[in-house]
N, C-alpha and C positions, 0 to 999 in steps of 0.2 A: 324655478329650479329648487329642488330640495337640498338642504345643507346637511352634509354628512360630517360627523364629528369623530374625533379619535375615541377609541374604546376605553381609554385608561382614565379619563377624568370627566367630571360634569362641570361645565363652565359656571362660575358663580352667577353670571348674568341670567341664567335660566330660572333660578329660584324655584318656585313651585309650578313652573310651566309644565304642560303636558308635551311629551315627546314620543317618538316611535323608536323602539329598540328593534334592530333588524338582524335576523339570523339567516345565513345561507343554509340550505337544507341538503341533506343527503338521503335520498329515498327513491325507490323505483315507482311506487304506487301508494295510494291511500284509498280507503273507502270513500266513495263519492259523497256520502252523507256522514262526514266525520266530525262535525262541529262540536257535538257534545263530548265525544271521546277525547278530542284535543283539549277542550276546556278542562275535563277531569284530570288529564295527565299533567297539564301545566299547573293547575291549582294544587296538585299533590306536592309539587316542588315549591310553589309560592302561594301558600294559603291566603295571604293578604289580598290576592287578586279578587277574591270573593267580596271583600269589604271596601275596596277602592271604588268610589262612585263613578269615576271617569275612566277606569281601566277597560281595555278592550283587546280582543284577539282578532286581528284582521283575517278575512277569508284567505285561504291558500288557493292559488290559481291551479286549476286542474285542466287536463286535456279534455275537450268536449267528447261526449259519448253517452251511451245508454246503459252500460254495464254498472254493476254495483261497485266495482273497483275501477279506479281511474289512474292513469299515468300522470306524473307531475310534469308540468310544462318546464321548458328549459330555463335555467337560471332562476328557479322559483325561490322565493323568500318567505319567511314567516316574520310578521311584524306584530309586536306588542305595543299598544298605546298605554302609557303609564305616566305618572308624575316623574319629573326629573329626579326627585329624591329617591323614588323607588328604582329608577333606572340604574342608579349607581350599584345597587345590589345585583341586578341582573348582569351588568357589564363585567362584574367580577368573575363570572362563570366562564370557564374555558370552553365549554361545550356541554351538550346534554343528549342522552339517548332515551327515546320514548318508544312505547308500543301503542300504536293507534289501531284498534281492532287487531287484525292479524299482521299488520305491517310495521316494520321497523323504521323509525324516523330519527335521524341524527341532526341535531342543531349544532352548527359550528359556532365558533367564538363570535359574539355579537358586536355590533357597533351602533352608535347613536345617530339619529336623524331628527333634526328640528322640523317642526311644522312650518310650512311655507305658505303665506297668503297667496291665493290664486283665485282669479275671478270665476272659474268654473270648478266645482267639486262634484265628486261622484261617490255614491255608496252602492256597493254590489248588492246589499240587501238591507232593508229597514223592516223591523218587525211590524206586523199589522194585526188588527183584531179579527179580520176576515179577508176574504178574497174580493171584497167590494172596493174597487178602485176609488170611487167617489168618496166613500167614508174615509179611506186611507188618506187621500189628499186633504180632506177637511181637517183630519187630525194633525197632519204635517203642518198645515197652515197655522193652526192654533199653537203648536209648539214653537214654530218660528217666531210668531208674535211674542210669545212668552220669553224667548231668548233675545228678542230685539234684533233679529236677523232679517235682512231684506233678501233681495235676489228673486229669481224666477225659477220655481220648481218644475221639473218635468218628470212625470212618472214613467217608469220603464216596465220590465217584465215581472210577472208574478212567479214566485218560486215557493217551494216548501222545504223546510228542514225538520228533522226529527228532534223533538224535545220531550224527554221522559215518556217515550212511547206514543206520542201523539204528533200530528202534523201541525207545524207552525207556519202560518202564512207570512210571506215577506214580499216586498217589491223592491226592485232597484230604483234609485232616485238620483237625479242630477239637479243641481242648482247652478245657475249661471247669472252673470252680471252682479256678482258679489263685490262689495267693497273690501279692501284689505282687512279692515277691522272685523267685518262680518264673517269673512272667510276664516280668519283665525279663531273667532269665537265658535263657529260651527264645528271646526275640527277639534277644538278643545272639548266641547260638550257633547257633540253628536246628537242624534235624534232617536227617540224611542228607547226601548228596553233591549235586553239580551246582548249587551256589548261583548260579553265573553263568548258568545256564539257567533260573533262576526257581524252583528247587526248594528246599523246606525253609525258606522264609522266612515268618515269621508276622507277622500284623497284627491289631490289635484288631477284634473283631466283636461285634455285639449279639444275634445270633440263631443258633440251630442250623439255620435254614433253608438256610444256604449249603451245607451238606454234602449 
């Protein structure tokens, strides 16, 4: 279970820990490929996101479909993964209105959520150098060794996102049988690049069905 904290203060015990800042959203729809526009809009308000090595913007859940515009799923949230020190600045915000493509997006007052060690973690997308799944998993394995993280990785679906006018390959990825220490480390550090485009960010998950 994730731990939700009051929006008014950062517990001293968190120190320099990485946390998620959670916003309820008010919007009817968003462009299906909105990751870069969302990054640009949020970085315009918090330029330090570009220089925070562990900062990330979680993907927003959309209703499945084929159109360029997508409806938002019910009770959708936007999560920013940042250091606890930076979270204090965000939590002071009463709300924020953004334009993402041609769609208006309202972020309500945020609250804080600590990372919770969970034996199974899932990333909706992890950046890849190509559509080659074997090469992707080899790169994942090497980075996990570098991080000192165990667990069993399971590769999921291949996706594309638009980055500066080109297609970026990504795969969904699940790791299970993680120790509490490895689970926490993986959520803190993530995998791969493009965190501000929603890549490499892991959240607890209960089932391998997601991949």
